[in-house]
C-alpha positions in Angstrom: -8.2 38.9 53.5 -5.3 37.2 55.4 -7.1 36.4 58.3 -6.8 32.7 59.3 -9.1 31.0 62.3 -8.5 27.7 63.2 -7.3 25.7 66.3 -4.4 27.1 65.9 -5.7 30.2 66.5 -7.5 33.6 65.5 -4.1 35.0 63.1 -3.9 37.7 60.9 -1.9 40.7 59.2 -2.1 44.2 61.6 -3.8 46.5 60.0 -5.2 44.5 57.5 -7.1 41.3 58.6 -6.4 41.1 62.1 -8.6 44.7 63.2 -10.2 45.9 66.3 -13.1 44.6 65.4 -12.0 41.1 65.0 -10.5 40.8 67.6 -13.0 42.5 69.9 -16.0 39.8 68.1 -13.6 36.9 69.0 -12.9 37.3 72.4 -16.6 38.2 72.9 -17.6 34.9 71.2 -14.9 33.3 73.6 -15.8 35.0 76.8 -19.1 33.9 76.1 -18.0 29.9 75.4 -16.8 29.9 78.9 -17.8 29.0 81.9 -19.8 32.3 83.8 -17.1 32.8 86.8 -13.4 32.7 87.1 -10.4 34.6 86.3 -8.3 34.4 82.6 -4.7 34.4 82.7 -3.3 36.3 79.5 0.3 36.2 78.1 2.2 37.7 75.1 5.2 37.1 72.3 7.3 40.0 71.7 5.8 41.7 68.4 5.2 45.4 68.1 1.4 45.0 68.3 1.2 43.0 71.4 0.7 46.1 73.5 -2.6 47.3 71.3 -3.5 43.9 71.1 -3.1 43.1 75.1 -5.4 46.4 75.7 -7.9 45.2 73.8 -7.8 41.9 75.3 -8.3 43.7 78.8 -10.9 45.9 77.8 -12.4 43.4 76.6 -12.5 40.7 78.8 -13.3 43.3 81.4 -16.0 44.6 79.6 -17.6 41.3 80.4 -17.3 41.4 84.0 -14.2 39.0 84.2 -10.4 39.5 85.8 -7.5 39.5 84.2 -4.2 38.4 85.3 -1.3 38.9 83.4 2.1 37.4 82.8 3.2 40.0 80.1 6.1 38.5 78.0 6.1 35.0 78.3 5.8 31.5 76.3 3.1 30.1 75.5 3.9 26.7 77.4 4.2 28.9 80.2 0.5 29.9 80.0 -1.0 27.0 79.6 0.8 25.6 82.2 -0.6 28.7 84.5 -4.1 28.1 83.5 -4.0 24.6 84.9 -1.3 25.1 87.8 -3.5 27.9 89.0 -7.1 26.9 88.0 -7.8 29.6 85.4 -11.6 29.6 83.8 -9.3 30.1 80.6 -6.0 31.6 78.9 -5.1 33.9 75.7 -1.8 34.2 74.1 -0.9 36.9 72.3 0.8 35.5 69.3 1.9 34.6 66.2 4.3 31.6 66.8 6.7 31.2 63.8 4.5 34.1 61.6 6.4 36.7 60.1 6.2 40.4 62.6 3.3 41.9 60.7 1.4 38.7 61.8 -0.2 38.4 65.6 -3.0 36.2 66.6 -5.6 35.2 69.6 -4.0 31.3 70.3 -6.9 30.5 73.0 -7.0 28.2 76.1 -9.5 26.1 77.7 -9.6 25.9 81.3 -7.9 22.2 81.1 -4.8 24.2 80.4 -5.4 22.9 76.6 -6.0 24.8 73.5 -9.2 25.1 72.0 -10.5 21.7 70.6 -12.4 21.0 67.3 -15.9 20.9 68.8 -15.4 23.9 70.9 -13.5 25.8 68.2 -16.9 25.4 66.2 -18.8 26.7 68.8 -16.6 29.5 68.7 -17.0 30.5 65.2 -21.0 30.2 66.0 -21.2 32.8 68.4 -18.9 35.1 66.4 -21.3 35.0 63.6 -24.3 35.7 66.2 -22.6 38.3 67.7 -25.3 37.5 70.7 -23.1 39.1 73.6 -23.7 40.0 76.9 -21.8 43.0 78.5 -21.5 43.1 82.3 -22.9 47.0 83.8 -20.6 49.5 85.2 -20.5 48.2 88.6 -19.3 44.5 87.8 -16.9 45.0 85.2 -13.9 43.0 85.3 -10.1 44.4 87.0 -6.6 43.9 86.3 -3.2 42.6 88.1 0.2 41.3 87.0 1.8 38.4 88.2 5.1 36.6 86.8 5.5 33.9 89.8 4.0 31.4 87.0 7.3 31.9 85.2 9.4 30.1 88.5 6.5 27.5 88.8 6.8 26.6 85.3 10.7 26.3 85.6 10.6 24.5 89.2 8.0 21.7 87.8 10.8 20.8 84.8 13.9 21.1 87.4 11.6 18.2 89.8 11.0 16.3 86.7 14.8 15.7 85.6 17.6 14.4 87.1 19.3 17.7 88.0 22.7 15.8 89.2 23.4 14.3 86.4 23.0 17.6 84.2 24.9 19.4 86.4 28.0 16.9 86.5 27.7 16.8 82.7 28.6 20.4 82.9 27.1 21.8 79.4 28.1 24.4 77.6 24.8 25.8 75.5 23.8 28.3 73.3 20.2 29.4 73.0 18.9 31.4 69.7 15.8 33.2 71.1 15.2 35.2 67.9 14.2 38.2 70.2 10.6 36.5 71.1 9.4 35.4 74.4 11.6 32.3 75.5 15.2 34.0 76.3 15.0 34.9 79.2 13.4 32.1 80.8 15.7 30.0 78.6 18.4 31.4 80.6 17.1 31.0 84.1 16.1 27.1 83.1 19.6 26.5 81.3 21.1 28.0 84.6 19.0 26.1 87.0 19.8 23.0 85.7 23.8 24.1 86.1 24.5 25.0 82.6 27.0 27.4 80.8 24.5 29.3 79.0 25.5 31.7 76.2 22.0 33.4 74.6 21.6 35.2 71.5 18.6 37.2 70.3 18.0 37.0 73.9 16.3 40.7 74.3 12.6 40.6 73.7 12.4 43.3 71.1 10.1 41.6 68.9 12.5 42.7 65.9 13.3 39.3 64.8 16.9 39.2 64.0 15.8 36.5 61.1 13.2 34.2 59.7 11.7 33.5 62.8 10.5 30.0 61.7 13.3 27.5 63.5 14.7 25.9 60.1 18.0 25.1 59.4 18.2 27.6 56.6 17.1 30.7 59.4 19.5 29.4 62.0 23.5 30.6 60.6 23.5 32.5 63.6 23.1 29.8 65.9 25.5 27.5 64.1 28.5 29.8 63.7 27.7 30.4 67.6 27.9 26.8 68.6 31.4 27.1 66.8 32.8 30.0 68.5 32.0 29.2 71.8 32.7 25.4 71.5 29.4 24.5 73.0 28.5 20.8 73.6 25.1 21.4 71.8 22.6 24.5 70.5 19.1 25.6 71.1 16.8 27.3 68.9 13.3 29.0 69.7 10.3 30.1 67.8 9.1 33.8 69.0 6.4 32.0 71.4 8.9 29.3 72.8 6.7 26.2 71.8 8.9 25.0 69.1 12.7 23.6 69.9 15.5 22.8 67.2 18.8 21.2 68.1 22.1 21.9 66.7 25.0 19.5 67.1 28.6 20.6 68.9 29.8 21.1 65.0 27.2 23.9 64.5 25.0 21.9 62.7 21.4 22.5 62.9 19.4 19.5 63.0 16.3 18.9 61.1 13.4 20.2 63.6 12.0 16.5 63.2 14.8 15.1 64.9 13.7 16.7 68.2 11.2 14.7 68.8 13.0 11.7 67.8 15.9 12.7 70.4 12.8 13.2 73.1 11.2 10.1 72.7 14.3 7.8 72.4 15.4 9.5 76.0 11.3 9.1 77.1 11.6 5.1 76.2 14.9 4.3 77.0 15.1 5.9 80.8 11.5 6.6 82.0 9.1 3.8 80.9 7.3 2.4 77.7 4.5 4.2 76.3 2.3 4.5 73.0 3.3 7.2 71.3 1.2 10.1 69.2 2.0 12.5 66.5 0.5 14.1 63.6 0.5 13.0 60.1 3.3 15.0 58.9 5.8 14.3 61.1 8.8 11.9 60.0 8.3 8.3 60.4 11.8 8.0 62.1 9.3 8.0 64.9 8.1 4.8 64.1 11.6 3.6 63.8 12.7 4.6 67.2 9.5 3.3 68.8 9.6 0.4 66.8 13.0 -0.5 68.9 10.9 0.0 71.9 8.1 -2.1 70.9 5.9 0.5 71.1 2.8 2.0 69.3 2.6 4.6 67.3 -0.6 6.8 67.0 -1.3 9.7 64.2 -3.5 12.4 63.8 -4.4 15.6 62.1 -2.2 18.3 62.4 -2.8 20.7 65.4 -1.5 20.3 68.7 -5.0 20.0 70.7 -5.8 17.0 68.4 -2.2 15.2 69.7 -2.9 16.2 73.3 -6.5 14.9 72.7 -5.5 11.6 71.4 -2.7 11.4 74.5 -5.1 11.8 77.2 -7.5 9.0 75.4 -5.1 6.2 75.1 -2.8 7.6 77.8 0.3 8.3 76.2 2.9 9.8 78.2 4.7 11.3 75.3 4.1 12.9 72.2 4.5 15.8 69.7 4.5 17.0 66.3 7.6 17.3 64.0 7.9 20.6 64.0 10.2 20.7 67.1 7.4 20.6 69.5 8.0 18.2 72.4 4.6 17.4 74.6 4.9 15.5 78.3 1.5 16.1 80.2 3.4 15.3 83.4 4.3 19.0 83.1 2.0 20.4 80.1 -0.4 19.8 77.7 1.0 21.3 75.1 4.2 21.6 72.9 7.2 22.8 75.4 10.4 23.6 74.0 11.8 24.3 77.6 10.4 20.3 78.2 12.2 19.4 75.2 15.8 21.1 76.1 15.4 19.6 79.9 15.2 16.2 78.1 17.9 16.5 75.6 20.2 17.5 78.4 19.4 14.9 80.8 19.6 12.4 77.7 22.9 13.5 76.5 24.4 13.4 80.3 23.5 9.6 80.5 24.9 8.6 77.0 28.4 10.0 77.2 28.2 11.1 73.4 28.1 13.6 71.5 25.2 15.1 70.0 26.2 14.1 65.9 27.4 10.6 67.5 23.8 9.7 68.7 22.5 11.5 65.4 24.7 8.9 63.2 22.4 6.3 64.9 19.3 7.2 63.7 17.5 6.1 59.9 18.7 8.6 57.5 15.7 10.0 55.9 15.0 13.5 53.5 11.7 15.4 54.4 11.1 17.9 51.9 8.5 20.8 53.1 7.0 22.6 50.4 3.9 24.6 49.7 1.4 26.6 47.6 -0.6 29.4 47.7 -4.6 28.1 48.4 -5.4 31.1 45.9 -7.2 29.8 42.9 -7.0 26.6 43.8 -9.9 24.0 43.8 -8.7 22.2 47.0 -11.8 19.8 46.6 -11.5 18.6 43.3 -7.7 18.3 43.5 -8.2 15.9 46.9 -10.4 14.2 44.8 -7.8 13.4 41.6 -4.9 13.0 44.3 -7.5 9.9 45.6 -8.0 8.7 42.3 -4.2 9.0 41.1 -2.9 6.7 44.1 -6.2 4.7 44.7 -4.0 1.3 45.0 -1.5 2.7 47.8 -1.9 3.1 51.4 -4.3 5.9 52.2 -5.1 8.4 55.1 -7.6 11.3 54.8 -7.7 12.2 58.6 -5.8 15.4 58.0 -6.5 16.1 53.9 -4.4 13.2 52.6 -1.6 11.2 53.4 -0.1 8.4 50.9 2.1 5.9 52.3 4.5 3.2 50.0 7.0 0.8 51.5 9.5 3.2 52.3 8.1 6.9 51.7 4.8 9.3 52.4 3.1 12.3 50.9 0.9 14.4 52.4 -1.5 17.4 50.8 -3.4 19.3 53.7 -4.7 22.8 53.8 -2.4 25.0 56.7 -4.0 25.6 60.1 -1.9 28.8 60.0 -1.7 30.3 56.9 -3.7 30.9 53.3 -1.6 28.2 51.8 -1.7 24.5 51.0 1.8 22.1 52.4 2.9 19.4 50.4 5.5 17.1 52.5 6.8 14.1 51.7 9.8 12.0 53.3 11.9 9.4 51.3 15.3 7.7 51.6 16.7 9.9 49.0 16.2 13.8 48.3 15.4 12.8 44.3 12.5 10.3 45.6 11.1 13.0 48.1 11.3 15.8 45.1 9.5 13.4 43.1 6.8 12.6 45.3 6.1 16.4 45.7 6.1 17.2 41.5 3.8 14.1 41.5 1.2 15.8 43.2 2.3 19.5 41.9 1.4 17.7 38.4 -2.2 17.2 39.8 -2.5 20.8 41.3 -1.6 22.1 38.2 -3.8 20.0 35.8 -6.9 21.6 38.2 -5.7 25.0 37.8 
């Protein structure tokens, strides 16, 4: 079974593990978890299964006596923004993010405009297994309405935050690859409002993804060619629910997704204010290098954006995120928001009067390798124990699998929150060193097979 339930959502393959029964029972658990009153905001990405799941969501939520406001196909960050902005009791996003088109998922939002915390998720799982649900009577069922005004409110919030005059003056030409997900129309509306000349490829929200939907360099050849052909200043790539952002330079070279967060942090610390930074265990150490120049501390937490968000709230951090291209700026939104990232990067380059490639050369050079192995037939706890023994003399962090830090490199071994796999990340100054770290972990895995 491919079902993966975690703080990152209830994910599975349609027709296999994410069945109508599973969807209804998790939704009923979520309705039970929430406060007794208040409307629910829903939105979805463009996947072909979205309509079917939306019908299940509406019926189930209405059966619990709750009203729904549906904003239709919309980016994930817009739904979280809307929950907090318009004081909804909760939110449901129907999206499997970067997973292939046969997948879908429920991402669940609390009344504070954040994804469920680990504590809330554990309560949800208990309710799911108990299946002691209470439904409304015929004369107290919920109702449904549609409202897309939240999309405009989200754009206006970003517009009011950045220096629009400087961005306008720069007269940027920008190419966006929306991979036929939820973010194309919203990106075009924002960028035009910021004064950009916008070319959007794969804009239509068909759910028929033009390429592998994970926005990594190897999947973005179309964006690369479009940036060169249109002589653009930069390019932006989104994943299907538009919470992740990847940048292309003016030559069409696709930058590592790790550099998105680094660019935004560099801009914020340079042009806004000093602040501690929060990121996860799998993000590049380039974040420490950037923060060090401004004498700012970096806090690392377990993977899962809610872990980043909660740590940011705890210490008052003004910017943070994840190295997968996820920017969190709590003054605008309490989640990863690709549109916030685009606006910050445009504002940054409107100030520095340099090309993207010139600024990237100023960052320290690391090679981050992201590998994975199947979780099937793997005794995770035994491997974890043997890794700890093998590297007992190094700096070890076990808050998210196990991360081993050396002087100029690190390696991470952890279970995925979104797929039935185990991830192995390694970063060093050279590709050979990174692969050596990956191989050292894989050797321990093979011994344990």
